[in-house]
C-alpha positions as CSV (number, residue, x, y, z in Angstrom):
1,M,77.0,107.9,85.9
2,R,74.0,105.8,86.0
3,T,71.6,104.2,88.5
4,K,72.4,100.6,89.3
5,R,69.9,97.8,89.6
6,N,71.5,96.6,92.9
7,I,74.2,97.6,95.3
8,F,76.4,94.6,94.5
9,E,76.7,95.2,90.8
10,D,80.3,95.7,89.5
11,I,81.9,95.6,93.0
12,D,85.3,93.9,93.2
13,W,84.4,90.5,94.9
14,I,88.1,89.7,95.4
15,L,88.4,92.5,97.8
16,V,85.2,91.7,99.6
17,V,86.4,88.0,100.0
18,L,89.7,89.1,101.2
19,F,88.1,91.3,103.7
20,L,85.8,88.6,105.0
21,L,88.7,86.1,105.2
22,L,90.9,88.6,107.3
23,C,88.0,89.4,109.6
24,A,87.3,85.6,110.2
25,F,91.0,84.6,110.6
26,G,91.4,87.7,112.9
27,W,88.3,86.8,115.0
28,S,89.5,83.2,115.5
29,S,92.9,84.5,116.5
30,I,91.3,86.8,119.1
31,Y,89.2,83.9,120.3
32,A,92.2,81.8,120.7
33,A,94.1,84.5,122.6
34,T,91.2,85.0,125.0
35,Y,89.8,81.4,125.3
36,D,89.6,79.6,128.6
37,E,87.5,76.8,129.9
38,M,85.3,79.2,131.9
39,H,84.5,81.4,128.8
40,Q,84.1,79.1,125.9
41,S,81.0,80.7,124.3
42,I,81.8,82.8,121.2
43,F,79.0,85.2,122.3
44,D,80.5,85.8,125.7
45,M,80.5,89.7,125.8
46,S,82.7,89.8,128.8
47,R,85.5,88.6,126.7
48,N,87.3,90.3,123.8
49,H,86.3,87.6,121.2
50,G,82.5,88.1,122.0
51,K,82.9,91.8,121.6
52,Q,84.9,91.5,118.4
53,L,82.1,89.4,116.8
54,L,79.7,92.2,117.7
55,W,82.1,94.8,116.1
56,I,82.4,92.6,112.9
57,G,78.6,92.5,112.6
58,L,78.5,96.3,112.9
59,A,81.3,96.5,110.3
60,L,79.3,94.5,107.9
61,I,76.3,97.0,108.3
62,I,78.9,99.8,107.7
63,S,80.0,98.2,104.5
64,L,76.4,97.7,103.3
65,T,75.5,101.3,104.2
66,I,78.6,102.6,102.2
67,L,77.5,100.5,99.2
68,L,74.0,102.1,99.4
69,L,75.4,105.6,99.1
70,D,75.8,107.5,95.9
71,N,79.5,107.4,94.9
72,R,79.5,111.2,94.5
73,F,78.8,111.5,98.2
74,F,82.4,110.8,99.2
75,E,84.0,113.4,97.0
76,T,81.2,116.0,97.6
77,F,81.5,115.7,101.5
78,A,85.3,115.1,101.6
79,Y,86.0,118.5,103.2
80,P,83.1,118.4,105.7
81,L,84.0,115.0,106.9
82,Y,87.6,116.1,107.3
83,G,86.4,119.1,109.4
84,I,84.3,116.8,111.6
85,A,87.4,114.4,112.1
86,M,89.6,117.5,113.1
87,T,86.9,118.7,115.5
88,L,86.9,115.2,117.2
89,L,90.6,115.2,117.5
90,L,90.6,118.6,119.1
91,G,87.7,117.4,121.4
92,V,89.5,114.3,122.6
93,L,92.5,116.6,123.8
94,I,90.0,118.5,126.0
95,V,87.4,115.9,127.2
96,G,88.9,112.6,126.2
97,T,89.8,109.8,128.4
98,E,93.6,108.9,129.0
99,I,94.2,105.3,128.5
100,K,97.7,103.7,128.5
101,G,99.3,107.1,128.6
102,A,97.5,108.7,125.7
103,K,94.4,110.9,125.7
104,S,93.0,109.3,122.6
105,W,89.5,108.0,123.5
106,F,86.0,109.2,124.1
107,V,84.4,106.8,126.6
108,F,80.6,106.4,126.9
109,G,79.7,104.0,129.7
110,G,81.5,100.6,128.6
111,F,82.0,101.8,125.0
112,S,85.0,103.7,123.8
113,L,85.8,105.5,120.5
114,Q,89.2,106.4,119.1
115,P,88.8,109.5,116.7
116,S,92.4,109.1,115.4
117,E,91.4,105.9,113.6
118,F,88.6,107.6,111.6
119,A,90.9,110.7,111.0
120,K,92.9,108.6,108.5
121,F,89.8,108.0,106.4
122,A,88.8,111.6,106.5
123,T,92.4,112.7,105.5
124,A,92.4,110.3,102.6
125,L,89.2,111.8,101.3
126,A,90.3,115.5,101.7
127,L,93.8,115.0,100.2
128,S,92.2,113.1,97.2
129,K,89.7,115.8,96.8
130,L,92.3,118.5,96.8
131,L,94.7,117.0,94.5
132,S,92.0,115.8,92.0
133,S,90.9,119.4,91.4
134,S,92.4,121.0,88.2
135,E,93.0,124.3,90.0
136,N,95.0,122.5,92.8
137,A,97.6,120.7,90.6
138,F,100.5,119.7,92.7
139,A,102.9,121.6,90.6
140,K,101.7,124.8,92.2
141,L,103.3,125.9,95.4
142,S,100.0,126.8,97.1
143,S,98.7,123.2,96.3
144,K,101.8,121.8,97.9
145,V,101.2,123.8,101.0
146,K,97.5,122.9,101.2
147,A,98.3,119.2,100.7
148,I,101.1,119.2,103.4
149,G,98.8,121.1,105.7
150,I,96.0,118.5,105.2
151,I,98.3,115.9,106.3
152,L,100.1,117.6,109.1
153,L,97.1,119.0,111.0
154,P,95.7,115.6,112.1
155,A,99.3,114.3,112.6
156,L,100.1,117.1,114.9
157,L,96.9,116.8,116.9
158,I,97.4,113.0,117.4
159,T,101.1,113.7,118.4
160,L,99.7,116.0,121.2
161,Q,97.7,112.9,122.7
162,P,100.5,111.6,122.4
163,D,100.0,108.6,120.1
164,V,103.3,108.2,118.1
165,G,102.2,105.1,116.3
166,S,99.1,106.7,114.8
167,T,101.2,109.7,113.9
168,L,103.6,107.6,111.9
169,V,100.7,106.2,109.8
170,Y,100.5,109.6,108.1
171,L,103.8,108.9,106.4
172,S,101.8,106.7,104.1
173,F,100.3,109.8,102.4
174,L,103.8,110.5,101.0
175,I,102.9,107.7,98.5
176,V,99.9,109.8,97.2
177,L,102.2,113.0,97.0
178,Y,104.9,111.0,95.1
179,R,102.2,109.8,92.5
180,V,101.2,113.3,91.8
181,G,104.8,114.7,91.5
182,L,106.6,114.9,94.8
183,N,110.3,114.9,94.1
184,Q,112.1,111.5,94.8
185,W,114.8,113.4,96.6
186,I,112.3,113.9,99.6
187,F,112.4,110.1,100.0
188,I,116.1,109.9,99.6
189,L,116.7,112.6,102.2
190,G,114.2,110.9,104.5
191,F,116.1,107.5,104.2
192,I,119.4,109.4,104.8
193,A,117.9,111.0,108.0
194,I,116.9,107.6,109.3
195,I,120.4,106.1,108.8
196,V,122.1,109.2,110.4
197,F,119.6,108.9,113.4
198,V,120.3,105.3,113.9
199,T,124.0,105.7,113.4
200,A,124.2,108.5,116.0
201,L,122.4,106.4,118.6
202,V,124.4,103.2,118.0
203,L,127.9,105.1,118.0
204,K,127.1,106.6,121.4
205,Q,128.1,103.4,123.1
206,Y,131.6,103.0,121.3
207,E,135.0,104.4,122.3
208,W,138.4,103.5,121.2
209,E,141.8,104.1,122.8
210,I,144.4,105.3,120.3
211,G,147.7,105.7,122.2
212,S,146.9,108.4,124.8
213,W,143.9,109.5,122.9
214,L,140.3,108.5,123.5
215,L,138.2,108.5,120.3
216,S,134.5,108.3,120.7
217,G,132.2,106.9,118.0
218,K,130.7,110.4,117.3
219,I,134.0,111.9,116.7
220,A,135.0,109.1,114.5
221,F,131.8,109.6,112.4
222,M,132.4,113.4,112.1
223,I,136.1,112.7,111.0
224,S,134.9,110.0,108.5
225,F,132.1,112.1,107.1
226,T,134.4,115.1,106.8
227,L,136.8,113.1,104.6
228,L,133.9,111.8,102.6
229,A,132.6,115.3,102.0
230,A,136.0,116.4,100.9
231,G,136.4,113.4,98.5
232,V,132.9,114.1,97.0
233,Y,133.8,117.8,96.4
234,Y,137.1,116.8,94.8
235,L,135.3,114.5,92.3
236,L,132.7,117.2,91.6
237,R,134.9,120.2,91.9
238,K,134.5,121.2,88.2
239,V,130.6,121.2,88.4
240,R,129.2,124.6,88.8
241,G,127.8,125.0,92.4
242,A,129.6,122.0,93.7
243,L,131.2,123.7,96.6
244,L,127.9,125.3,97.8
245,V,125.9,122.1,97.6
246,T,128.7,120.1,99.3
247,A,129.0,122.7,102.1
248,I,125.2,122.9,102.8
249,S,124.9,119.1,102.8
250,Y,127.9,118.8,105.2
251,V,126.6,121.4,107.6
252,G,123.1,119.9,107.4
253,I,124.0,116.3,108.1
254,I,126.6,117.2,110.8
255,G,124.1,119.5,112.5
256,Y,121.3,116.7,112.4
257,F,123.8,114.2,113.7
258,L,124.7,116.3,116.6
259,S,121.1,117.0,117.4
260,V,120.0,113.4,117.7
261,D,121.1,113.1,121.3
262,Y,119.0,116.1,122.4
263,V,115.9,114.9,120.4
264,F,116.3,111.3,121.8
265,D,116.7,112.5,125.4
266,H,114.3,115.5,125.5
267,V,111.6,114.8,122.8
268,L,111.0,111.1,123.0
269,K,109.2,109.6,126.1
270,P,111.2,107.2,128.3
271,H,109.3,104.2,127.0
272,H,110.0,105.1,123.4
273,Q,113.7,105.5,124.3
274,N,113.7,102.1,125.9
275,R,112.0,100.4,123.0
276,I,114.3,101.9,120.4
277,N,117.4,101.0,122.5
278,E,116.1,97.4,122.7
279,L,115.4,97.3,119.0
280,L,118.8,98.5,118.1
281,G,120.6,96.2,120.5
282,I,122.0,99.1,122.6
283,V,120.5,97.5,125.7
284,S,119.0,94.1,126.4
285,D,116.1,94.0,128.7
286,P,113.9,90.9,128.1
287,T,112.2,91.3,131.4
288,G,111.4,95.0,131.0
289,A,111.3,97.2,127.8
290,G,111.9,94.1,125.6
291,Y,109.6,91.8,127.4
292,N,106.6,91.9,124.9
293,V,108.7,91.5,121.8
294,H,110.9,88.8,123.5
295,Q,107.7,86.8,124.5
296,S,106.2,87.3,121.0
297,M,109.3,85.9,119.3
298,I,109.1,82.9,121.6
299,A,105.5,82.4,120.8
300,I,106.1,82.6,117.0
301,G,109.2,80.4,117.2
302,S,107.6,77.7,119.2
303,G,104.9,77.2,116.5
304,G,107.5,75.7,114.2
305,F,106.4,74.8,110.7
306,S,102.7,73.9,111.2
307,G,102.0,75.2,114.7
308,K,100.7,73.6,117.9
309,G,97.0,73.7,116.8
310,F,94.1,75.8,117.3
311,L,93.6,76.7,121.0
312,Q,96.7,74.9,121.9
313,G,99.2,77.8,122.2
314,T,100.9,77.7,125.7
315,Q,102.2,81.3,125.4
316,T,98.7,82.3,124.5
317,K,96.8,80.4,127.2
318,F,99.1,81.5,130.1
319,N,99.2,85.1,129.0
320,F,102.9,85.5,128.5
321,V,102.5,88.1,125.8
322,P,100.8,91.4,126.9
323,E,98.4,92.9,124.5
324,Q,97.8,89.5,123.0
325,S,94.6,90.3,121.2
326,T,95.5,93.7,120.0
327,D,99.1,94.8,119.1
328,F,100.6,91.3,119.3
329,I,97.7,89.2,117.7
330,F,100.1,88.0,114.9
331,C,102.1,86.0,117.4
332,T,98.9,83.9,118.2
333,V,98.9,83.0,114.5
334,G,102.5,82.0,114.6
335,E,102.1,79.9,117.7
336,E,99.0,78.0,116.8
337,W,99.4,77.9,113.0
338,G,103.1,78.0,112.6
339,F,105.0,79.1,109.5
340,L,102.2,77.8,107.3
341,G,99.6,80.0,109.1
342,T,101.7,83.2,109.2
343,F,102.5,82.7,105.5
344,V,98.9,82.5,104.6
345,V,98.1,85.6,106.6
346,I,100.9,87.6,105.0
347,C,99.8,86.4,101.5
348,L,96.2,87.6,102.3
349,F,97.5,91.0,103.3
350,M,99.8,91.3,100.3
351,A,96.9,90.2,98.1
352,L,94.7,92.9,99.5
353,I,97.3,95.7,99.2
354,I,98.4,94.7,95.7
355,R,94.8,94.4,94.5
356,I,93.9,97.9,95.8
357,A,97.0,99.4,94.3
358,W,96.3,97.7,91.0
359,L,92.7,98.8,90.9
360,A,93.8,102.4,91.7
361,D,96.1,102.3,88.6
362,Q,93.0,101.4,86.5
363,Q,90.8,104.3,87.7
364,R,89.5,107.0,85.2
365,S,88.5,109.2,88.1
366,T,91.6,111.1,89.6
367,F,89.8,111.3,93.0
368,T,89.2,107.5,93.2
369,Q,92.8,106.9,91.9
370,L,94.4,109.0,94.6
371,Y,92.0,107.7,97.3
372,G,93.0,104.2,96.3
373,Y,96.7,105.0,96.7
374,S,95.9,106.4,100.1
375,V,94.2,103.2,101.3
376,A,96.9,101.0,99.9
377,G,99.5,103.1,101.7
378,I,97.7,103.1,105.0
379,F,97.1,99.3,105.0
380,F,100.8,98.7,103.9
381,L,102.2,100.8,106.8
382,H,100.0,99.2,109.4
383,F,100.7,95.7,108.1
384,I,104.5,96.1,107.8
385,I,105.0,97.9,111.2
386,N,102.6,95.6,113.1
387,I,104.2,92.4,111.9
388,G,107.6,94.0,112.3
389,M,106.9,94.7,116.0
390,T,106.0,91.1,116.7
391,I,109.2,89.7,115.2
392,G,111.6,92.3,116.6
393,L,112.2,94.3,113.4
394,A,110.3,97.4,114.3
395,P,109.9,99.3,117.6
396,V,106.7,98.7,119.6
397,I,104.5,101.7,118.8
398,G,101.1,100.2,119.3
399,I,99.3,100.2,115.9
400,P,96.7,97.5,115.1
401,L,96.9,94.8,112.3
402,P,94.0,95.7,109.9
403,F,90.9,93.4,110.5
404,F,92.9,91.3,112.9
405,S,93.6,93.2,116.1
406,Y,90.8,93.5,118.6
407,G,88.9,96.9,118.7
408,G,85.8,98.5,117.2
409,S,87.3,101.7,116.2
410,S,90.2,100.4,114.2
411,L,87.9,97.7,112.5
412,W,85.3,100.2,111.6
413,A,87.8,102.7,110.2
414,F,89.5,100.0,108.1
415,T,86.1,99.0,106.9
416,L,85.2,102.6,105.9
417,L,88.6,102.9,104.1
418,L,88.2,99.6,102.1
419,F,84.5,99.8,101.3
420,T,84.6,103.4,100.2
421,F,87.2,102.4,97.7
422,I,85.2,99.3,96.5
423,K,82.2,101.6,96.1
424,L,84.1,104.1,94.1
425,D,85.8,101.4,92.0
426,S,82.4,99.9,91.1
427,E,81.7,103.0,89.0
428,R,85.0,102.8,87.1
429,K,83.8,101.8,83.7
430,Y,81.0,104.4,83.8
431,V,83.3,107.3,84.4
432,L,84.3,109.3,81.3
433,R,88.0,110.4,81.1
């Protein structure tokens, strides 16, 4: 380590420029989404675009503050910061304010703060601290339990709010666990679980008459899977343990398949059920559960190749799309800037994520490397789900598009995530292996 002459020495300016471009493009989209002739001033604090400009200014102060800190601060205080974040998550369940069905906010006068956004940052630090320690190598069972506990605790507390979208973001930490040795079969089993879950929901609506028999979709699946399992065992019958593995897999998948209805009907909230049914095409309700997505797709489609022009979006101006400046901010880009605009935005996000992942691979510090993978994973999950929501490829679960969606908590949390990595990366060539 060494003392630098100034805070900007050796920082990755590509990431800084991408951050500034995304913030600027995001703010202009919020301005377009909330603009009207009565509120034209960019500094109008009664409108989201005026407030967002203030949040961006404070985000810049946060970024400069991070660059002023000693890079050892983040590893040294990883666990205390995690403890503070968990305390805030507990506190919001007790004294928080419920907004849109989730008790996720502390409200102070006209200002609100969402602890779950900052918990991602704290979890990334704590997980990286744990797994970069030589005595906590992931090969040890105790380390696996600790790592999973660090991830599950905030995810559980956020689920209790309930905020399903923020909970799902914690799946991004599986990327970190994979990099330190998590078995690839975990991902394969997860993919199979998703396929079986979707299959069970879709097959509920199908029935076939075969003579005097009525064959339901679920029975057809069980018969087909039984024949498949028998075929697999026949092919592997000479392999030691083939019967036991086949039997366990069969019972597990069939049991999971039969439990899907109960989980869907009794665990998920009605609005989650409606959104999933709409996504899978089980029901079509363009004026109800599917209204947001339907209007978002109309807005994006109406933009064509080059868009209608800045401040010219009709879907935007007449408030057809709810949550226009937050969850569905991407459709504003599609309507006003068309395919070209959305292509540029997607390229900016992909450049940001790929750059972070590439820099993470170059790190000499294991802590910085694992933290970089955490940041890349969090940004990727937010990016892919948010855009997927606006074009009807993912259920509407209400997570923001980084640096784009309106909101101080999310913007500041993403700034913390990114600039902490930029700060840690700036010391890369001075760290001994």
